[in-house]
C-alpha positions, 0 to 999 in steps of 0.5 A: 781573648784569654787563653784557655787553661790547658789541663795536664791531661786531655782526654776524649770521651768514648763517644768522641773517639774516631769511628774511622781510620784516615788514609793519608795516601788519598791526599798525597799528590804523588802516591807511594810507588807500588810493591813489585813482584821480585820475579817479574818486577811488575806491581803486585796484584791483590791475588798475589798478596792474598797468599801472604796477607789477609784478604781485607788487609790487602784491600787496605794496602792497595787503596790509594784513593779512599780517604776514610775506612770505617773501624769495625764495631768489634775493634772499636769496642776492644779499643775502649779497653785502653783508648782514648789515650791521653794527650799530655801537656808537659808542664813539668818538662817545660819548667825544667827546660826553662823554655817558652815552648809549649810541649805536648805528647800523645802517650800510647803506653797505657795497655798491656803491650806497653805501646801503640802497636796494639792499635794495628794488632787487634785490627789485623787479628780481627780480619784474620779471624773474620777470614776463618784463619787458624793463626798468624805469624810475625816478627818483632824487634824490641818485642812491643809488636809481638806482645801486642799481637799475642794479646790480640790473638789470645783475645780472639782465639788465634794461634800466634807464632813470633820470630823475635830478633835474637839480640832483643830475645836475649836483652828483653826476656820479660817481654818475651814472657808476656807474649807467652802469657797470651799463648804465643810461641816465640823463637829467636831469629835467625833460627834453625827452624826455617830454610831462610834462617839457616841460610842467614846463619850460614852467611852471617855466623854469630849475627844478633839478627835484624827485623829483616831476618825475622820478617823472612822467617815469619813469611816462610812459615806463613806461606807454608802452613795451611790456615796461616797468614803473615802480619806486619807491625810497621812499614805497610800502608795498612799499618799506617792506616790503623795507627792514624787513630793516634793522630786523629785523637791527638788532633781532636784533643788539641782542637778542644783547646784551639791549640795548633802545633808548630812542630810534630816529632816522632821516632822512625823505624819502619814508620807506624807510629810516626805515620799514625801521629802525623796523618791528619796534620799531614793531610791538612798540609797536603790539602793546603789547609794548614802548615806544620813542621814534621821531624822523623827521628832515627838512630844513627846506627840505622839511618835509613832516611838520613843516609839511605838511598831512595830505591826499590829494595826487599823488605826482608833480609832473606829476599822472599818479600815483595820489593818496596820503593823506600829509603833503605840501607840495603836488605843485607845491612845488619844494624848494631845491637842497639837497645831501640830494637823497634828502630833496627830496620833497614828500610822505611815505609813507602808512604813516609819515604814518598813524603820525605822525598817530596820535601814534606818532612825532615829527618835527623839521626841521633846517638844512643847515649844521647837518647838515653840521657834524654829519656832519664831526664824526661822520666825524672820530671814527667813520671814515665819511664819511656821506651828507647824508641820513644826516647828518640822523639823525646830527645829532639823535642827537648832540643827544639824546646831548648832552641826556643829558650835561646830565641824566645820563640813560643812554639808548640811542640807535639811528639809521640810517646809510643810506649813505656820502657819498664821491660827495657831496664837491661838497656838502662842498666848498660847506660848507667854502668857506662857500658853503652856504646854509639856505633855509627856505620861507616860510609863504606859499610853503607855503600857495600850494603847499597851496592847489593840493591836489586836492579830495578829501573 
């Protein structure tokens, strides 16, 4: 049978869009370890979590057994502004690399926020609105999540308070302004406006901040402000659930042309885009229906998977959040000011951590300058300037395609292009001017941070 001609871009129709999110945990033989109350070290109850998160989101967070959740009509209607997102066959990149590999990428940058983050932002804002809340608080690293949440809140008439990691606040002023366009207030973190922020500044004078710091500040404000709840852009089970729309669409598009990927690659910071992309494929692997090779790509400057410990740890630097069992560098680990701000988190999703621990996927860490070199090569042949975070996946996808060139294997590669880099031109400037560095933490630095992990048996 002759191979079907694959178009450059494969689109689903609105009618073909998924009507349900897929809960990967339902098919996991070993479920992710529960969140623990840091005071009692007992599993967090729904009642305890509802003091921080929206009630419906808590249900999603704790459900390990329901395989599918209906996507509310209002959210599906919002999705139609920018979804279905295209699945692109990277013909030009294949030709440039001279590889027999077939390369596909799921492009999530076709919305105002410029990334996949809007998929969960509108869901979390919707449930906050439905609960009758006044507003929400959050953190943001590179700014994609803050931009997405501010857009969703602006659309639904919710107040939005964003704590933005200080180095990104300074490096990416235009993304900050997009948040303000949609009505959000944006504060560089750590700040003097919260008790935990002042404590972190006293302990780490001159720090450029981290996602862990910003989470602490956002949670403090949420729990102390009536009518507000905290929402998170990655890591949590509920976020991976919402982001499964990425993988579900990708699989539907590939199935149209009887294409089965051999390798699926995503960048890994907290885990939202990676978890969303791999969800339906990993589900098939867990059920024994198909096999795939999954690769998580993280920065060498913040290598949670590849150099971290699989332990219970705080999700935030201020140690006010529940404990999660995850691959972690320690909540006190302060990553260098890399330009991939969305990947500068000390830990990793509990769901993905369990899968990694059980051997269902691989992880690699890569250097910042290599990432930007790959990003530039990609932009020149595929016509999209990628975000620094996405470019981690691009680098490894290109490396795998080059291996196919050497071996002659015709593998099919799928990776996630999580967003665009047009607000990241400061980073590209540093790369072009030769001012970009590759900071890699020493074993001693990581050991010092891990030594401070909470003692949980």
